[in-house]
VMD Tcl script that builds the backbone (N, CA, C; Angstrom):
set m [mol new atoms 519]
animate dup $m
set s [atomselect $m all]
$s set {name element resname resid chain x y z} {
  {N N MET 1 A -93.347 -18.052 62.315}
  {CA C MET 1 A -92.753 -17.560 61.117}
  {C C MET 1 A -93.625 -17.885 59.941}
  {N N GLY 2 A -93.798 -16.893 59.102}
  {CA C GLY 2 A -94.615 -17.094 57.929}
  {C C GLY 2 A -93.798 -17.640 56.775}
  {N N PRO 3 A -94.410 -17.946 55.681}
  {CA C PRO 3 A -93.707 -18.512 54.532}
  {C C PRO 3 A -92.722 -17.528 53.916}
  {N N LEU 4 A -92.979 -16.232 54.038}
  {CA C LEU 4 A -92.076 -15.238 53.431}
  {C C LEU 4 A -90.750 -15.151 54.182}
  {N N THR 5 A -90.773 -15.167 55.506}
  {CA C THR 5 A -89.536 -15.082 56.273}
  {C C THR 5 A -88.737 -16.363 56.167}
  {N N ALA 6 A -89.349 -17.470 56.020}
  {CA C ALA 6 A -88.619 -18.735 55.882}
  {C C ALA 6 A -87.824 -18.748 54.592}
  {N N ALA 7 A -88.349 -18.142 53.552}
  {CA C ALA 7 A -87.647 -18.126 52.249}
  {C C ALA 7 A -86.421 -17.236 52.312}
  {N N ARG 8 A -86.478 -16.194 53.121}
  {CA C ARG 8 A -85.339 -15.286 53.221}
  {C C ARG 8 A -84.182 -15.899 54.016}
  {N N THR 9 A -84.463 -16.675 54.997}
  {CA C THR 9 A -83.414 -17.212 55.838}
  {C C THR 9 A -82.754 -18.447 55.247}
  {N N HIS 10 A -83.410 -19.124 54.352}
  {CA C HIS 10 A -82.827 -20.315 53.735}
  {C C HIS 10 A -82.572 -20.032 52.272}
  {N N PRO 11 A -81.328 -20.198 51.824}
  {CA C PRO 11 A -81.072 -19.962 50.413}
  {C C PRO 11 A -81.806 -20.982 49.556}
  {N N ALA 12 A -82.047 -20.584 48.368}
  {CA C ALA 12 A -82.759 -21.471 47.441}
  {C C ALA 12 A -81.918 -22.709 47.202}
  {N N ARG 13 A -82.612 -23.851 47.213}
  {CA C ARG 13 A -81.890 -25.095 47.000}
  {C C ARG 13 A -81.515 -25.210 45.537}
  {N N GLY 14 A -80.303 -25.753 45.284}
  {CA C GLY 14 A -79.852 -25.946 43.917}
  {C C GLY 14 A -79.045 -24.769 43.382}
  {N N ARG 15 A -79.124 -23.657 44.029}
  {CA C ARG 15 A -78.345 -22.497 43.579}
  {C C ARG 15 A -76.942 -22.581 44.181}
  {N N ARG 16 A -75.896 -22.437 43.351}
  {CA C ARG 16 A -74.523 -22.545 43.811}
  {C C ARG 16 A -73.924 -21.168 44.001}
  {N N ARG 17 A -73.058 -21.082 44.986}
  {CA C ARG 17 A -72.369 -19.828 45.234}
  {C C ARG 17 A -70.994 -19.909 44.602}
  {N N GLY 18 A -70.445 -18.744 44.125}
  {CA C GLY 18 A -69.112 -18.717 43.521}
  {C C GLY 18 A -69.068 -17.661 42.436}
  {N N PHE 19 A -67.978 -17.695 41.668}
  {CA C PHE 19 A -67.785 -16.713 40.612}
  {C C PHE 19 A -68.081 -17.335 39.264}
  {N N THR 20 A -68.573 -16.519 38.385}
  {CA C THR 20 A -68.825 -17.014 37.030}
  {C C THR 20 A -67.520 -16.963 36.243}
  {N N LEU 21 A -67.478 -17.662 35.145}
  {CA C LEU 21 A -66.292 -17.687 34.297}
  {C C LEU 21 A -65.963 -16.282 33.786}
  {N N VAL 22 A -66.939 -15.499 33.473}
  {CA C VAL 22 A -66.719 -14.136 32.979}
  {C C VAL 22 A -66.073 -13.283 34.071}
  {N N GLU 23 A -66.514 -13.387 35.291}
  {CA C GLU 23 A -65.920 -12.621 36.387}
  {C C GLU 23 A -64.456 -12.992 36.601}
  {N N ILE 24 A -64.141 -14.268 36.543}
  {CA C ILE 24 A -62.760 -14.716 36.709}
  {C C ILE 24 A -61.888 -14.192 35.569}
  {N N LEU 25 A -62.377 -14.239 34.342}
  {CA C LEU 25 A -61.623 -13.750 33.194}
  {C C LEU 25 A -61.379 -12.241 33.285}
  {N N VAL 26 A -62.340 -11.488 33.761}
  {CA C VAL 26 A -62.160 -10.037 33.915}
  {C C VAL 26 A -61.072 -9.753 34.952}
  {N N VAL 27 A -61.078 -10.453 36.063}
  {CA C VAL 27 A -60.062 -10.259 37.098}
  {C C VAL 27 A -58.686 -10.627 36.550}
  {N N LEU 28 A -58.567 -11.729 35.827}
  {CA C LEU 28 A -57.289 -12.129 35.240}
  {C C LEU 28 A -56.785 -11.101 34.225}
  {N N ALA 29 A -57.683 -10.541 33.439}
  {CA C ALA 29 A -57.291 -9.519 32.462}
  {C C ALA 29 A -56.775 -8.266 33.176}
  {N N ILE 30 A -57.420 -7.859 34.236}
  {CA C ILE 30 A -56.984 -6.685 35.001}
  {C C ILE 30 A -55.611 -6.938 35.624}
  {N N LEU 31 A -55.410 -8.111 36.193}
  {CA C LEU 31 A -54.108 -8.449 36.784}
  {C C LEU 31 A -53.005 -8.484 35.725}
  {N N ALA 32 A -53.300 -9.009 34.553}
  {CA C ALA 32 A -52.297 -9.065 33.486}
  {C C ALA 32 A -51.914 -7.665 33.018}
  {N N ILE 33 A -52.869 -6.771 32.888}
  {CA C ILE 33 A -52.583 -5.391 32.479}
  {C C ILE 33 A -51.757 -4.680 33.552}
  {N N ALA 34 A -52.129 -4.843 34.812}
  {CA C ALA 34 A -51.379 -4.209 35.902}
  {C C ALA 34 A -49.952 -4.752 35.964}
  {N N ASN 35 A -49.773 -6.044 35.745}
  {CA C ASN 35 A -48.438 -6.644 35.750}
  {C C ASN 35 A -47.592 -6.091 34.600}
  {N N GLY 36 A -48.176 -5.933 33.439}
  {CA C GLY 36 A -47.452 -5.371 32.291}
  {C C GLY 36 A -47.021 -3.935 32.536}
  {N N ILE 37 A -47.889 -3.133 33.103}
  {CA C ILE 37 A -47.551 -1.739 33.401}
  {C C ILE 37 A -46.441 -1.679 34.459}
  {N N ALA 38 A -46.527 -2.493 35.494}
  {CA C ALA 38 A -45.500 -2.506 36.543}
  {C C ALA 38 A -44.150 -2.933 35.975}
  {N N ALA 39 A -44.143 -3.919 35.085}
  {CA C ALA 39 A -42.883 -4.381 34.488}
  {C C ALA 39 A -42.222 -3.272 33.680}
  {N N VAL 40 A -43.006 -2.520 32.938}
  {CA C VAL 40 A -42.459 -1.426 32.134}
  {C C VAL 40 A -41.928 -0.308 33.024}
  {N N LEU 41 A -42.642 0.024 34.075}
  {CA C LEU 41 A -42.224 1.106 34.955}
  {C C LEU 41 A -41.019 0.740 35.819}
  {N N LEU 42 A -40.872 -0.503 36.189}
  {CA C LEU 42 A -39.801 -0.909 37.088}
  {C C LEU 42 A -38.529 -1.338 36.363}
  {N N THR 43 A -38.601 -1.585 35.067}
  {CA C THR 43 A -37.422 -1.987 34.320}
  {C C THR 43 A -36.681 -0.730 33.872}
  {N N PRO 44 A -35.447 -0.529 34.394}
  {CA C PRO 44 A -34.721 0.677 33.987}
  {C C PRO 44 A -34.242 0.547 32.547}
  {N N ASP 45 A -34.379 1.612 31.798}
  {CA C ASP 45 A -33.891 1.579 30.426}
  {C C ASP 45 A -32.425 1.998 30.412}
  {N N GLU 46 A -31.727 1.655 29.333}
  {CA C GLU 46 A -30.298 1.937 29.233}
  {C C GLU 46 A -29.988 3.423 29.334}
  {N N ARG 47 A -30.821 4.244 28.731}
  {CA C ARG 47 A -30.565 5.689 28.731}
  {C C ARG 47 A -30.549 6.240 30.153}
  {N N SER 48 A -31.578 5.923 30.931}
  {CA C SER 48 A -31.641 6.457 32.296}
  {C C SER 48 A -30.575 5.822 33.185}
  {N N ALA 49 A -30.251 4.546 32.975}
  {CA C ALA 49 A -29.195 3.906 33.759}
  {C C ALA 49 A -27.843 4.553 33.468}
  {N N THR 50 A -27.580 4.858 32.196}
  {CA C THR 50 A -26.321 5.500 31.823}
  {C C THR 50 A -26.223 6.884 32.453}
  {N N LEU 51 A -27.284 7.659 32.384}
  {CA C LEU 51 A -27.297 8.995 32.977}
  {C C LEU 51 A -27.161 8.929 34.495}
  {N N ARG 52 A -27.870 8.007 35.135}
  {CA C ARG 52 A -27.797 7.870 36.593}
  {C C ARG 52 A -26.371 7.545 37.047}
  {N N GLU 53 A -25.715 6.602 36.370}
  {CA C GLU 53 A -24.356 6.227 36.750}
  {C C GLU 53 A -23.359 7.346 36.456}
  {N N ALA 54 A -23.575 8.097 35.382}
  {CA C ALA 54 A -22.701 9.241 35.088}
  {C C ALA 54 A -22.846 10.308 36.170}
  {N N ARG 55 A -24.052 10.545 36.627}
  {CA C ARG 55 A -24.267 11.512 37.711}
  {C C ARG 55 A -23.596 11.045 39.000}
  {N N ARG 56 A -23.708 9.757 39.290}
  {CA C ARG 56 A -23.066 9.208 40.484}
  {C C ARG 56 A -21.549 9.374 40.394}
  {N N PHE 57 A -20.983 9.076 39.229}
  {CA C PHE 57 A -19.545 9.197 38.991}
  {C C PHE 57 A -19.116 10.658 39.144}
  {N N ALA 58 A -19.864 11.578 38.540}
  {CA C ALA 58 A -19.539 13.011 38.623}
  {C C ALA 58 A -19.570 13.502 40.066}
  {N N GLY 59 A -20.567 13.090 40.822}
  {CA C GLY 59 A -20.657 13.487 42.223}
  {C C GLY 59 A -19.487 12.959 43.045}
  {N N ALA 60 A -19.079 11.730 42.772}
  {CA C ALA 60 A -17.942 11.147 43.490}
  {C C ALA 60 A -16.642 11.875 43.137}
  {N N VAL 61 A -16.489 12.288 41.873}
  {CA C VAL 61 A -15.289 13.037 41.466}
  {C C VAL 61 A -15.250 14.386 42.178}
  {N N GLU 62 A -16.368 15.092 42.229}
  {CA C GLU 62 A -16.398 16.378 42.935}
  {C C GLU 62 A -16.093 16.199 44.421}
  {N N TYR 63 A -16.652 15.164 45.005}
  {CA C TYR 63 A -16.376 14.884 46.418}
  {C C TYR 63 A -14.889 14.601 46.622}
  {N N ALA 64 A -14.296 13.775 45.751}
  {CA C ALA 64 A -12.878 13.431 45.875}
  {C C ALA 64 A -12.002 14.671 45.732}
  {N N ALA 65 A -12.334 15.558 44.794}
  {CA C ALA 65 A -11.551 16.785 44.611}
  {C C ALA 65 A -11.632 17.669 45.855}
  {N N ALA 66 A -12.821 17.802 46.427}
  {CA C ALA 66 A -12.985 18.602 47.648}
  {C C ALA 66 A -12.249 17.945 48.819}
  {N N ARG 67 A -12.303 16.633 48.897}
  {CA C ARG 67 A -11.601 15.913 49.961}
  {C C ARG 67 A -10.088 16.072 49.821}
  {N N ALA 68 A -9.577 16.002 48.587}
  {CA C ALA 68 A -8.137 16.178 48.369}
  {C C ALA 68 A -7.688 17.544 48.881}
  {N N GLN 69 A -8.489 18.573 48.606}
  {CA C GLN 69 A -8.156 19.916 49.081}
  {C C GLN 69 A -8.246 20.022 50.598}
  {N N SER 70 A -9.331 19.535 51.164}
  {CA C SER 70 A -9.533 19.708 52.604}
  {C C SER 70 A -8.533 18.910 53.435}
  {N N ARG 71 A -8.106 17.769 52.949}
  {CA C ARG 71 A -7.161 16.935 53.704}
  {C C ARG 71 A -5.713 17.097 53.249}
  {N N GLY 72 A -5.511 17.894 52.202}
  {CA C GLY 72 A -4.162 18.114 51.710}
  {C C GLY 72 A -3.515 16.854 51.164}
  {N N GLU 73 A -4.287 16.041 50.466}
  {CA C GLU 73 A -3.760 14.795 49.926}
  {C C GLU 73 A -3.963 14.751 48.413}
  {N N THR 74 A -3.212 13.890 47.753}
  {CA C THR 74 A -3.393 13.690 46.317}
  {C C THR 74 A -4.220 12.439 46.121}
  {N N LEU 75 A -5.339 12.608 45.455}
  {CA C LEU 75 A -6.201 11.481 45.128}
  {C C LEU 75 A -6.204 11.304 43.620}
  {N N GLY 76 A -6.686 10.178 43.167}
  {CA C GLY 76 A -6.797 9.922 41.746}
  {C C GLY 76 A -8.079 9.158 41.465}
  {N N VAL 77 A -8.492 9.153 40.205}
  {CA C VAL 77 A -9.688 8.427 39.791}
  {C C VAL 77 A -9.366 7.676 38.505}
  {N N SER 78 A -9.897 6.463 38.416}
  {CA C SER 78 A -9.740 5.664 37.199}
  {C C SER 78 A -11.033 4.898 36.951}
  {N N ALA 79 A -11.186 4.440 35.721}
  {CA C ALA 79 A -12.347 3.626 35.364}
  {C C ALA 79 A -11.906 2.625 34.310}
  {N N ALA 80 A -12.098 1.365 34.606}
  {CA C ALA 80 A -11.747 0.308 33.657}
  {C C ALA 80 A -12.507 -0.956 34.032}
  {N N GLY 81 A -12.880 -1.722 33.020}
  {CA C GLY 81 A -13.560 -2.987 33.280}
  {C C GLY 81 A -14.896 -2.838 33.972}
  {N N GLY 82 A -15.561 -1.710 33.774}
  {CA C GLY 82 A -16.855 -1.492 34.404}
  {C C GLY 82 A -16.786 -1.135 35.874}
  {N N VAL 83 A -15.584 -0.773 36.358}
  {CA C VAL 83 A -15.418 -0.406 37.773}
  {C C VAL 83 A -14.767 0.969 37.865}
  {N N VAL 84 A -15.344 1.845 38.675}
  {CA C VAL 84 A -14.778 3.161 38.965}
  {C C VAL 84 A -14.041 3.043 40.289}
  {N N ARG 85 A -12.774 3.486 40.286}
  {CA C ARG 85 A -11.950 3.393 41.501}
  {C C ARG 85 A -11.320 4.737 41.819}
  {N N PHE 86 A -11.106 4.951 43.110}
  {CA C PHE 86 A -10.378 6.127 43.575}
  {C C PHE 86 A -9.098 5.646 44.240}
  {N N TRP 87 A -8.073 6.473 44.107}
  {CA C TRP 87 A -6.735 6.121 44.554}
  {C C TRP 87 A -6.175 7.227 45.435}
  {N N ARG 88 A -5.167 6.881 46.251}
  {CA C ARG 88 A -4.482 7.834 47.115}
  {C C ARG 88 A -2.984 7.662 46.881}
  {N N ARG 89 A -2.289 8.780 46.907}
  {CA C ARG 89 A -0.825 8.756 46.809}
  {C C ARG 89 A -0.298 9.650 47.912}
  {N N ASP 90 A 0.631 9.132 48.715}
  {CA C ASP 90 A 1.216 9.982 49.751}
  {C C ASP 90 A 2.679 10.267 49.429}
  {N N ALA 91 A 3.263 11.199 50.148}
  {CA C ALA 91 A 4.621 11.678 49.854}
  {C C ALA 91 A 5.668 10.579 50.035}
  {N N GLN 92 A 5.454 9.664 50.965}
  {CA C GLN 92 A 6.433 8.618 51.220}
  {C C GLN 92 A 6.416 7.524 50.149}
  {N N ASP 93 A 5.250 7.251 49.577}
  {CA C ASP 93 A 5.119 6.181 48.587}
  {C C ASP 93 A 4.460 6.755 47.333}
  {N N PRO 94 A 5.216 6.898 46.247}
  {CA C PRO 94 A 4.650 7.517 45.046}
  {C C PRO 94 A 3.684 6.613 44.262}
  {N N ARG 95 A 3.519 5.373 44.688}
  {CA C ARG 95 A 2.586 4.479 43.988}
  {C C ARG 95 A 1.151 4.766 44.421}
  {N N TRP 96 A 0.216 4.562 43.488}
  {CA C TRP 96 A -1.199 4.729 43.799}
  {C C TRP 96 A -1.666 3.564 44.661}
  {N N GLN 97 A -2.407 3.887 45.715}
  {CA C GLN 97 A -2.997 2.881 46.592}
  {C C GLN 97 A -4.502 3.053 46.560}
  {N N ALA 98 A -5.232 1.957 46.414}
  {CA C ALA 98 A -6.694 2.010 46.304}
  {C C ALA 98 A -7.325 2.574 47.572}
  {N N VAL 99 A -8.302 3.437 47.392}
  {CA C VAL 99 A -9.099 3.970 48.499}
  {C C VAL 99 A -10.323 3.068 48.624}
  {N N ASP 100 A -10.589 2.637 49.828}
  {CA C ASP 100 A -11.712 1.718 50.029}
  {C C ASP 100 A -12.558 2.160 51.220}
  {N N ASP 101 A -13.005 3.420 51.191}
  {CA C ASP 101 A -13.825 3.899 52.289}
  {C C ASP 101 A -14.936 4.800 51.767}
  {N N ASP 102 A -15.990 4.878 52.483}
  {CA C ASP 102 A -17.174 5.709 52.251}
  {C C ASP 102 A -17.531 5.904 50.785}
  {N N VAL 103 A -17.643 7.114 50.341}
  {CA C VAL 103 A -18.082 7.449 48.982}
  {C C VAL 103 A -17.072 6.995 47.929}
  {N N LEU 104 A -15.822 6.872 48.300}
  {CA C LEU 104 A -14.773 6.587 47.331}
  {C C LEU 104 A -14.435 5.096 47.197}
  {N N ALA 105 A -15.259 4.238 47.736}
  {CA C ALA 105 A -15.052 2.796 47.568}
  {C C ALA 105 A -15.248 2.440 46.094}
  {N N PRO 106 A -14.585 1.384 45.620}
  {CA C PRO 106 A -14.780 0.973 44.221}
  {C C PRO 106 A -16.261 0.733 43.939}
  {N N HIS 107 A -16.693 1.153 42.749}
  {CA C HIS 107 A -18.101 1.014 42.364}
  {C C HIS 107 A -18.185 0.297 41.026}
  {N N ALA 108 A -18.799 -0.870 41.027}
  {CA C ALA 108 A -19.010 -1.621 39.791}
  {C C ALA 108 A -20.276 -1.110 39.117}
  {N N LEU 109 A -20.154 -0.746 37.863}
  {CA C LEU 109 A -21.306 -0.278 37.106}
  {C C LEU 109 A -22.187 -1.462 36.743}
  {N N PRO 110 A -23.498 -1.251 36.708}
  {CA C PRO 110 A -24.375 -2.364 36.317}
  {C C PRO 110 A -24.174 -2.702 34.837}
  {N N ALA 111 A -24.266 -3.983 34.516}
  {CA C ALA 111 A -24.140 -4.412 33.117}
  {C C ALA 111 A -25.288 -3.795 32.334}
  {N N PRO 112 A -25.099 -3.377 31.138}
  {CA C PRO 112 A -23.940 -3.480 30.254}
  {C C PRO 112 A -23.093 -2.203 30.229}
  {N N LEU 113 A -23.110 -1.407 31.300}
  {CA C LEU 113 A -22.395 -0.131 31.303}
  {C C LEU 113 A -20.892 -0.323 31.476}
  {N N ASP 114 A -20.134 0.620 30.923}
  {CA C ASP 114 A -18.686 0.657 31.081}
  {C C ASP 114 A -18.277 2.120 31.194}
  {N N ALA 115 A -17.104 2.362 31.765}
  {CA C ALA 115 A -16.582 3.722 31.903}
  {C C ALA 115 A -15.103 3.707 31.585}
  {N N ALA 116 A -14.608 4.839 31.076}
  {CA C ALA 116 A -13.185 4.949 30.751}
  {C C ALA 116 A -12.795 6.413 30.690}
  {N N ALA 117 A -11.523 6.673 30.984}
  {CA C ALA 117 A -10.972 8.020 30.789}
  {C C ALA 117 A -10.760 8.208 29.299}
  {N N VAL 118 A -11.019 9.416 28.810}
  {CA C VAL 118 A -10.803 9.685 27.377}
  {C C VAL 118 A -9.833 10.828 27.148}
  {N N ALA 119 A -9.695 11.765 28.107}
  {CA C ALA 119 A -8.786 12.891 27.905}
  {C C ALA 119 A -8.267 13.389 29.248}
  {N N TYR 120 A -7.022 13.878 29.204}
  {CA C TYR 120 A -6.405 14.502 30.375}
  {C C TYR 120 A -5.462 15.581 29.861}
  {N N ALA 121 A -5.585 16.790 30.358}
  {CA C ALA 121 A -4.753 17.935 29.959}
  {C C ALA 121 A -4.790 18.153 28.454}
  {N N GLY 122 A -5.958 17.971 27.874}
  {CA C GLY 122 A -6.131 18.218 26.440}
  {C C GLY 122 A -5.613 17.119 25.531}
  {N N GLN 123 A -5.159 16.009 26.098}
  {CA C GLN 123 A -4.623 14.902 25.307}
  {C C GLN 123 A -5.488 13.656 25.508}
  {N N ARG 124 A -5.615 12.848 24.454}
  {CA C ARG 124 A -6.298 11.566 24.588}
  {C C ARG 124 A -5.451 10.641 25.456}
  {N N VAL 125 A -6.094 9.808 26.254}
  {CA C VAL 125 A -5.382 8.907 27.157}
  {C C VAL 125 A -5.949 7.490 27.050}
  {N N ARG 126 A -5.178 6.539 27.569}
  {CA C ARG 126 A -5.678 5.169 27.693}
  {C C ARG 126 A -6.862 5.182 28.635}
  {N N GLY 127 A -7.775 4.269 28.442}
  {CA C GLY 127 A -8.985 4.238 29.255}
  {C C GLY 127 A -8.775 3.938 30.712}
  {N N ASP 128 A -7.662 3.269 31.078}
  {CA C ASP 128 A -7.478 2.861 32.469}
  {C C ASP 128 A -6.499 3.740 33.247}
  {N N VAL 129 A -6.161 4.914 32.721}
  {CA C VAL 129 A -5.213 5.816 33.378}
  {C C VAL 129 A -5.806 6.350 34.691}
  {N N VAL 130 A -4.939 6.633 35.661}
  {CA C VAL 130 A -5.362 7.264 36.917}
  {C C VAL 130 A -5.209 8.771 36.744}
  {N N VAL 131 A -6.308 9.482 36.857}
  {CA C VAL 131 A -6.314 10.941 36.717}
  {C C VAL 131 A -6.137 11.547 38.110}
  {N N PRO 132 A -5.089 12.354 38.328}
  {CA C PRO 132 A -4.834 12.899 39.668}
  {C C PRO 132 A -5.744 14.079 40.019}
  {N N LEU 133 A -6.056 14.161 41.287}
  {CA C LEU 133 A -6.793 15.290 41.861}
  {C C LEU 133 A -5.891 15.860 42.946}
  {N N ARG 134 A -5.338 17.033 42.687}
  {CA C ARG 134 A -4.303 17.603 43.555}
  {C C ARG 134 A -4.879 18.321 44.772}
  {N N ALA 135 A -4.066 18.362 45.810}
  {CA C ALA 135 A -4.452 19.038 47.055}
  {C C ALA 135 A -4.600 20.541 46.852}
  {N N SER 136 A -3.917 21.102 45.856}
  {CA C SER 136 A -3.996 22.543 45.601}
  {C C SER 136 A -5.351 22.953 45.030}
  {N N GLY 137 A -6.082 21.994 44.493}
  {CA C GLY 137 A -7.362 22.312 43.860}
  {C C GLY 137 A -7.230 22.705 42.407}
  {N N ARG 138 A -6.012 22.892 41.928}
  {CA C ARG 138 A -5.755 23.225 40.513}
  {C C ARG 138 A -5.407 21.934 39.789}
  {N N ASN 139 A -6.299 21.470 38.945}
  {CA C ASN 139 A -6.126 20.219 38.224}
  {C C ASN 139 A -6.173 20.466 36.727}
  {N N GLU 140 A -5.605 19.549 35.995}
  {CA C GLU 140 A -5.722 19.603 34.541}
  {C C GLU 140 A -7.151 19.200 34.175}
  {N N PRO 141 A -7.704 19.794 33.116}
  {CA C PRO 141 A -9.039 19.364 32.693}
  {C C PRO 141 A -8.989 17.897 32.248}
  {N N PHE 142 A -10.069 17.183 32.499}
  {CA C PHE 142 A -10.114 15.772 32.097}
  {C C PHE 142 A -11.529 15.379 31.723}
  {N N ALA 143 A -11.634 14.223 31.068}
  {CA C ALA 143 A -12.941 13.712 30.651}
  {C C ALA 143 A -12.973 12.197 30.775}
  {N N PHE 144 A -14.095 11.712 31.268}
  {CA C PHE 144 A -14.405 10.288 31.302}
  {C C PHE 144 A -15.683 10.085 30.510}
  {N N VAL 145 A -15.937 8.853 30.124}
  {CA C VAL 145 A -17.190 8.509 29.447}
  {C C VAL 145 A -17.806 7.314 30.152}
  {N N VAL 146 A -19.111 7.393 30.395}
  {CA C VAL 146 A -19.898 6.250 30.848}
  {C C VAL 146 A -20.788 5.901 29.674}
  {N N ALA 147 A -20.745 4.625 29.257}
  {CA C ALA 147 A -21.478 4.252 28.045}
  {C C ALA 147 A -22.134 2.889 28.186}
  {N N SER 148 A -23.242 2.761 27.490}
  {CA C SER 148 A -23.917 1.484 27.290}
  {C C SER 148 A -23.797 1.189 25.796}
  {N N PRO 149 A -24.288 0.076 25.330}
  {CA C PRO 149 A -24.228 -0.162 23.882}
  {C C PRO 149 A -24.981 0.889 23.050}
  {N N ALA 150 A -25.971 1.551 23.647}
  {CA C ALA 150 A -26.773 2.499 22.874}
  {C C ALA 150 A -26.607 3.960 23.288}
  {N N TRP 151 A -26.069 4.238 24.479}
  {CA C TRP 151 A -25.994 5.607 24.996}
  {C C TRP 151 A -24.619 5.907 25.563}
  {N N ARG 152 A -24.295 7.207 25.577}
  {CA C ARG 152 A -22.999 7.646 26.090}
  {C C ARG 152 A -23.181 8.989 26.798}
  {N N VAL 153 A -22.515 9.135 27.961}
  {CA C VAL 153 A -22.511 10.399 28.698}
  {C C VAL 153 A -21.057 10.737 29.009}
  {N N ALA 154 A -20.637 11.949 28.645}
  {CA C ALA 154 A -19.286 12.411 28.951}
  {C C ALA 154 A -19.301 13.173 30.268}
  {N N ILE 155 A -18.307 12.904 31.103}
  {CA C ILE 155 A -18.124 13.603 32.371}
  {C C ILE 155 A -16.906 14.497 32.188}
  {N N LEU 156 A -17.123 15.804 32.193}
  {CA C LEU 156 A -16.072 16.776 31.887}
  {C C LEU 156 A -15.730 17.584 33.130}
  {N N ALA 157 A -14.435 17.719 33.413}
  {CA C ALA 157 A -14.002 18.495 34.581}
  {C C ALA 157 A -13.064 19.600 34.130}
  {N N ASP 158 A -13.285 20.803 34.633}
  {CA C ASP 158 A -12.434 21.948 34.299}
  {C C ASP 158 A -11.259 22.012 35.286}
  {N N PRO 159 A -10.361 22.992 35.160}
  {CA C PRO 159 A -9.193 23.065 36.063}
  {C C PRO 159 A -9.525 23.207 37.548}
  {N N LEU 160 A -10.710 23.682 37.878}
  {CA C LEU 160 A -11.115 23.773 39.285}
  {C C LEU 160 A -11.983 22.583 39.698}
  {N N THR 161 A -12.019 21.583 38.848}
  {CA C THR 161 A -12.766 20.341 39.040}
  {C C THR 161 A -14.267 20.580 39.195}
  {N N GLN 162 A -14.758 21.564 38.459}
  {CA C GLN 162 A -16.201 21.727 38.341}
  {C C GLN 162 A -16.637 20.732 37.262}
  {N N VAL 163 A -17.509 19.827 37.621}
  {CA C VAL 163 A -17.868 18.721 36.734}
  {C C VAL 163 A -19.201 19.017 36.042}
  {N N THR 164 A -19.226 18.767 34.746}
  {CA C THR 164 A -20.447 18.887 33.955}
  {C C THR 164 A -20.649 17.583 33.186}
  {N N LEU 165 A -21.894 17.349 32.803}
  {CA C LEU 165 A -22.229 16.161 32.005}
  {C C LEU 165 A -22.609 16.593 30.605}
  {N N ASP 166 A -22.185 15.825 29.626}
  {CA C ASP 166 A -22.575 16.040 28.241}
  {C C ASP 166 A -23.283 14.783 27.770}
  {N N GLY 167 A -24.581 14.861 27.641}
  {CA C GLY 167 A -25.337 13.686 27.190}
  {C C GLY 167 A -26.522 13.471 28.095}
  {N N PRO 168 A -27.195 12.387 27.885}
  {CA C PRO 168 A -26.844 11.226 27.091}
  {C C PRO 168 A -27.003 11.469 25.596}
  {N N VAL 169 A -26.079 10.863 24.847}
  {CA C VAL 169 A -26.065 10.945 23.397}
  {C C VAL 169 A -26.228 9.531 22.864}
  {N N ALA 170 A -27.109 9.366 21.898}
  {CA C ALA 170 A -27.296 8.043 21.287}
  {C C ALA 170 A -26.071 7.659 20.475}
  {N N ILE 171 A -25.673 6.419 20.589}
  {CA C ILE 171 A -24.570 5.884 19.816}
  {C C ILE 171 A -25.146 5.237 18.580}
  {N N ALA 172 A -24.630 5.646 17.435}
  {CA C ALA 172 A -25.148 5.102 16.176}
  {C C ALA 172 A -24.792 3.617 16.074}
  {N N PRO 173 A -25.758 2.781 15.618}
  {CA C PRO 173 A -25.472 1.341 15.510}
  {C C PRO 173 A -24.470 1.023 14.434}
}
mol reanalyze $m
mol bondsrecalc $m
mol representation Tube
mol addrep $m
């Protein structure tokens, strides 16, 4: 072996291997920027959370109305204390009984959202009233609201229980 090949196989003495301070700082800066972007993208904002929960509520109401018709039963819906509930009433017992199955199980809204009934048959109602969904498919028009401190979405149902959303609308401070 000549002197040139010996130099290639043995690293220079005194030279250290590793990363420089500048390289470490660049990697840390890139990680911090990526973490900030991920936090912004993964944190749901109130507006989209309010709209998402209103859509979920509207879909459950349409499902309940269709189920009431197909099974020939009277169902009801209420919202109070941040929880949406569905109810059943049968001919033998006129009291509302909570439904606790599949799509109609009680659903707690994520904080800080709340929901309440606002109108039934053209009249204002208490927020915790049970709105009936009849087996005939002919229902009185009704409205619920899903709201956060900054946003509000109205869930409106016509006499055939076709549900539409109004909003999200910003709530004035």
